[in-house]
N, CA and C of each residue as an Amber inpcrd file, in Angstrom:
protein
   297
  -6.5340000   7.1310000  11.2110000  -5.5090000   6.3390000  11.8680000
  -4.1750000   7.0300000  11.6050000  -3.3820000   7.1430000  12.6650000
  -2.0430000   7.7250000  12.5440000  -1.0230000   6.6090000  12.7090000
  -0.1830000   6.4520000  11.6960000   0.7950000   5.3680000  11.6880000
   2.1920000   5.9540000  11.5580000   3.0450000   5.6040000  12.5180000
   4.4650000   5.9330000  12.4530000   5.1900000   4.6550000  12.0500000
   6.4370000   4.8080000  11.6480000   7.1900000   3.6560000  11.1650000
   8.5560000   3.5600000  11.8220000   8.9690000   2.3370000  12.0580000
  10.2970000   2.0180000  12.5610000  10.9840000   1.2100000  11.4660000
  11.9450000   1.8130000  10.7480000  12.5960000   1.0810000   9.6580000
  13.4750000  -0.0440000  10.1770000  13.4040000  -1.1920000   9.4960000
  14.2420000  -2.3440000   9.8360000  14.7990000  -2.9300000   8.5450000
  16.0320000  -3.3570000   8.5890000  16.6410000  -4.0140000   7.4400000
  16.1290000  -5.4480000   7.3950000  15.3700000  -5.7580000   6.3430000
  14.7540000  -7.0780000   6.2380000  14.3420000  -7.3530000   4.8030000
  14.3860000  -8.6270000   4.4220000  13.9160000  -9.0420000   3.0980000
  12.4090000  -9.2990000   3.0880000  11.7830000  -9.2680000   4.2420000
  10.3510000  -9.5510000   4.3380000   9.5510000  -8.3990000   3.7310000
   8.3270000  -8.6830000   3.3590000   7.4890000  -7.6430000   2.7670000
   6.3430000  -7.3000000   3.7040000   5.8030000  -6.1090000   3.5200000
   4.7160000  -5.6100000   4.3420000   3.6690000  -4.9710000   3.4520000
   2.4220000  -5.3570000   3.6510000   1.3050000  -4.6690000   3.0160000
   0.2870000  -4.3780000   4.1090000  -0.3030000  -3.1900000   4.0380000
  -1.3110000  -2.8270000   5.0280000  -2.5010000  -2.1730000   4.3380000
  -3.6500000  -2.3090000   4.9810000  -4.8500000  -1.6070000   4.5460000
  -5.6470000  -1.2510000   5.7860000  -6.5260000  -0.2720000   5.6180000
  -7.3310000   0.2220000   6.7260000  -8.7790000   0.3050000   6.2870000
  -9.6780000  -0.1400000   7.1520000 -11.1190000   0.0620000   6.9900000
 -11.6330000   0.4660000   8.3650000 -11.9350000   1.7550000   8.5170000
 -12.3510000   2.2540000   9.8260000 -11.2360000   2.0720000  10.8350000
 -11.5180000   1.3590000  11.9240000 -10.5210000   1.0900000  12.9600000
  -9.8780000  -0.2830000  12.8140000 -10.0790000  -0.9180000  11.6690000
  -9.4830000  -2.2280000  11.4110000  -8.2430000  -2.0430000  10.5370000
  -7.1210000  -2.5000000  11.0530000  -5.8540000  -2.4630000  10.3310000
  -5.5300000  -3.8810000   9.9000000  -5.3180000  -4.0820000   8.5950000
  -4.9340000  -5.3950000   8.0850000  -3.4630000  -5.3500000   7.7050000
  -2.7030000  -6.2690000   8.2950000  -1.2600000  -6.3490000   8.0790000
  -0.9600000  -7.6970000   7.4480000  -0.4940000  -7.6790000   6.2120000
  -0.1650000  -8.9250000   5.4940000  -1.3020000  -9.9470000   5.5930000
  -2.5330000  -9.4790000   5.4790000  -3.6990000 -10.3560000   5.4710000
  -4.3150000 -10.6400000   6.8260000  -3.6660000 -10.2420000   7.9080000
  -4.2020000 -10.4520000   9.2560000  -4.8810000  -9.1680000   9.7400000
  -6.1710000  -9.2600000  10.0840000  -6.9500000  -8.0880000  10.4950000
  -6.8990000  -7.8980000  12.0080000  -6.7250000  -6.6360000  12.4240000
  -6.7030000  -6.2560000  13.8330000  -7.7280000  -5.1440000  14.0260000
  -8.7630000  -5.4340000  14.8120000  -9.8640000  -4.5010000  15.0220000
  -9.6340000  -3.7140000  16.3070000  -9.3870000  -2.4240000  16.1590000
  -9.1290000  -1.5680000  17.3060000 -10.3520000  -0.7420000  17.7020000
 -11.5160000  -1.0520000  17.1580000 -12.7370000  -0.3240000  17.4960000
 -13.0260000  -0.3210000  18.9990000 -12.7910000  -1.4210000  19.7300000
 -13.0810000  -1.4070000  21.1710000 -12.1420000  -0.5180000  22.0060000
 -11.0190000  -0.0790000  21.4290000 -10.0500000   0.7280000  22.1690000
 -10.6590000   2.0870000  22.5100000 -10.7720000   2.3780000  23.7960000
 -11.3960000   3.6160000  24.2670000 -10.4370000   4.8030000  24.1780000
 -10.9990000   5.9970000  24.1140000 -10.2230000   7.2380000  24.0900000
  -9.2740000   7.2660000  25.2830000  -7.9900000   7.5600000  25.0210000
  -6.9830000   7.6480000  26.0670000  -6.4130000   6.3160000  26.5120000
  -6.9640000   5.2170000  26.0310000  -6.4830000   3.8900000  26.4220000
  -5.2430000   3.5170000  25.6160000  -4.4710000   2.5800000  26.1600000
  -3.2790000   2.0760000  25.4850000  -3.2630000   0.5560000  25.5680000
  -2.9750000  -0.0510000  24.4470000  -2.8770000  -1.5040000  24.3520000
  -1.4100000  -1.8470000  24.0860000  -0.7560000  -2.6140000  24.9600000
   0.6550000  -2.9540000  24.7320000   0.8440000  -3.6940000  23.4020000
   1.9510000  -3.4280000  22.7460000   2.2310000  -4.0630000  21.4510000
   2.1290000  -5.5770000  21.5420000   2.6360000  -6.1630000  22.6110000
   2.6190000  -7.6160000  22.7680000   1.2260000  -8.2040000  22.8800000
   0.2780000  -7.3960000  23.3000000  -1.0990000  -7.8790000  23.4470000
  -1.8390000  -7.9460000  22.1160000  -1.3130000  -7.2960000  21.1040000
  -1.9800000  -7.2510000  19.7930000  -1.7950000  -8.5580000  19.0380000
  -0.6290000  -9.1600000  19.1400000  -0.3860000 -10.4200000  18.4530000
   0.1660000 -10.2680000  17.0510000   0.8430000  -9.1440000  16.7950000
   1.4870000  -8.9550000  15.4950000   2.9260000  -8.5320000  15.7110000
   3.8320000  -9.2450000  15.0720000   5.2420000  -8.8930000  15.1810000
   5.5690000  -7.5840000  14.4630000   4.6670000  -7.0790000  13.6400000
   4.8810000  -5.8430000  12.8960000   4.6010000  -4.5920000  13.7260000
   3.8410000  -4.7320000  14.8070000   3.4960000  -3.5700000  15.6230000
   4.6210000  -3.3350000  16.6240000   5.2270000  -2.1330000  16.5490000
   6.4310000  -1.8350000  17.3170000   6.1850000  -0.8780000  18.4780000
   4.9310000  -0.5940000  18.7860000   4.6210000   0.3210000  19.8820000
   3.2930000  -0.0870000  20.4920000   2.9600000   0.5770000  21.5940000
   1.6160000   0.3790000  22.0990000   0.6470000   1.0140000  21.1010000
  -0.5890000   0.5610000  21.1390000  -1.6350000   1.1190000  20.2820000
  -2.5000000   1.9810000  21.1830000  -2.6890000   3.2370000  20.7970000
  -3.4690000   4.1590000  21.6080000  -4.6080000   4.7530000  20.7830000
  -5.5380000   5.3710000  21.4870000  -6.5680000   6.1650000  20.8170000
  -6.4400000   7.5790000  21.3720000  -6.1780000   8.5170000  20.4710000
  -5.9760000   9.9130000  20.8460000  -6.7720000  10.7850000  19.8930000
  -7.6680000  11.5920000  20.4290000  -8.4990000  12.4380000  19.5750000
  -9.4010000  11.6250000  18.6800000  -9.7790000  10.4390000  19.1250000
 -10.6550000   9.5720000  18.3520000  -9.9440000   8.7150000  17.3210000
  -8.6300000   8.8930000  17.1840000  -7.8800000   8.1380000  16.1770000
  -6.9880000   7.0770000  16.8070000  -6.8840000   5.9600000  16.1380000
  -5.9570000   4.9060000  16.5350000  -4.5540000   5.3630000  16.1190000
  -3.5910000   5.2180000  17.0350000  -2.2140000   5.6320000  16.7850000
  -1.2790000   4.4690000  17.1210000  -0.3300000   4.1870000  16.2150000
   0.6020000   3.0830000  16.4400000   1.8310000   3.2360000  15.5710000
   2.8240000   2.4070000  15.8580000   4.0500000   2.3600000  15.0600000
   4.2010000   0.9590000  14.4890000   4.4720000   0.9000000  13.1890000
   4.7150000  -0.3680000  12.5040000   6.1730000  -0.4520000  12.0730000
   6.7210000  -1.6560000  12.0900000   8.0420000  -1.8700000  11.5140000
   7.9200000  -1.7870000   9.9910000   8.8630000  -1.1220000   9.3630000
   8.8660000  -0.9450000   7.9120000  10.1310000  -1.5860000   7.3450000
   9.9920000  -2.7340000   6.6780000  11.1810000  -3.4020000   6.1540000
  11.7490000  -2.6920000   4.9180000  13.0590000  -2.6860000   4.8310000
  13.7510000  -2.2020000   3.6320000  14.9850000  -3.0620000   3.4500000
  15.5510000  -3.0180000   2.2660000  16.7330000  -3.8260000   1.9980000
  17.6620000  -3.1090000   1.0440000  18.9490000  -3.2900000   1.2550000
  19.9590000  -2.7850000   0.3390000  19.9220000  -1.2830000   0.1680000
  19.9500000  -0.8610000  -1.0840000  19.9910000   0.5560000  -1.4220000
  18.5810000   1.1390000  -1.4400000  17.8960000   1.0300000  -0.3340000
  16.5300000   1.5400000  -0.2240000  16.5370000   3.0600000  -0.2990000
  15.4190000   3.6000000  -0.6900000  15.2830000   5.0510000  -0.8010000
  15.3620000   5.6980000   0.5850000  15.6200000   6.9880000   0.5890000
  15.6520000   7.7270000   1.8490000  14.2810000   7.6830000   2.5280000
  13.2130000   7.6980000   1.7340000  11.8530000   7.6330000   2.2870000
  11.6080000   6.3290000   3.0360000  12.2340000   5.2420000   2.5890000
  12.0810000   3.9500000   3.2670000  12.9800000   3.8530000   4.5000000
  14.1600000   4.4520000   4.4180000  15.0980000   4.3680000   5.5360000
  14.8000000   5.3850000   6.6360000  14.1430000   6.4880000   6.2760000
  13.7820000   7.5400000   7.2300000  12.3190000   7.9180000   7.0130000
  11.4150000   6.9880000   7.2860000   9.9980000   7.2070000   6.9620000
   9.3400000   8.2530000   7.8610000   8.4290000   8.9890000   7.2600000
   7.6270000   9.9470000   8.0160000   6.3150000   9.2670000   8.4140000
   5.7160000   9.7660000   9.4520000   4.4120000   9.2590000   9.8840000
   3.3610000   9.6180000   8.8500000   2.2940000   8.8170000   8.8090000
   1.2090000   9.0950000   7.8800000  -0.1090000   9.1790000   8.6450000
  -1.0220000   9.9160000   8.0820000  -2.3700000  10.0590000   8.6340000
  -3.3180000   9.4450000   7.6010000  -3.8790000   8.3030000   7.9180000
  -4.7450000   7.5790000   6.9970000  -6.1830000   8.0480000   7.2180000
  -6.7870000   8.6100000   6.1780000  -8.1480000   9.1440000   6.2920000
  -9.1430000   8.4230000   5.3980000  -8.6460000   7.5430000   4.5330000
  -9.5210000   6.8150000   3.6160000  -9.3420000   5.3150000   3.7930000
 -10.4150000   4.5840000   3.5720000 -10.3570000   3.1270000   3.6300000
  -9.6540000   2.5780000   2.4000000  -8.9430000   1.4770000   2.5880000
  -8.3100000   0.7930000   1.4660000  -6.8410000   0.5440000   1.7210000
  -6.1370000   0.0970000   0.6790000  -4.6930000  -0.1560000   0.7920000
  -3.9520000   1.1320000   1.1400000  -2.9080000   0.9980000   1.9320000
  -2.1210000   2.1480000   2.3630000  -0.7370000   2.0610000   1.7290000
  -0.3720000   3.0580000   0.9120000   0.9860000   3.0590000   0.3590000
   2.0070000   3.3020000   1.4630000   3.0620000   2.5320000   1.4570000
   4.1060000   2.6560000   2.4780000   5.1820000   3.6390000   2.0470000
   5.8140000   4.3220000   2.9890000   6.9060000   5.2280000   2.6280000
   7.9640000   4.4990000   1.8190000   8.3800000   5.1070000   0.7280000
   9.3850000   4.5100000  -0.1330000   8.8280000   3.5990000  -1.2060000
   7.5370000   3.2410000  -1.1220000   6.9630000   2.3320000  -2.1150000
   6.5630000   3.0620000  -3.3890000   6.5000000   4.3760000  -3.3360000
   6.0800000   5.1480000  -4.5150000   7.1990000   5.2830000  -5.5340000
   8.4190000   4.9500000  -5.1330000   9.5740000   5.1820000  -6.0270000
   9.8520000   3.9810000  -6.8800000
């Protein structure tokens, strides 16, 4: 799964995990297994306020953008997050959370 981030100033928290094509956002699971190669699912059709882009499948991988909350004197990694390529199942560390 390829995840890009859109930083937003917010006090809210975000946790995500991945198992195969299932992305869990703050405890809510979204199964993208039915998404066909080259298809695009509009962000509004997913039902999560955290998803900031359409969800696509490219090269067999689910690709999307999530909003990444930060507050105050957040690290540069949180304010200017890089995309990540998730290859293992489990919790996903968010940019800036390692500091």
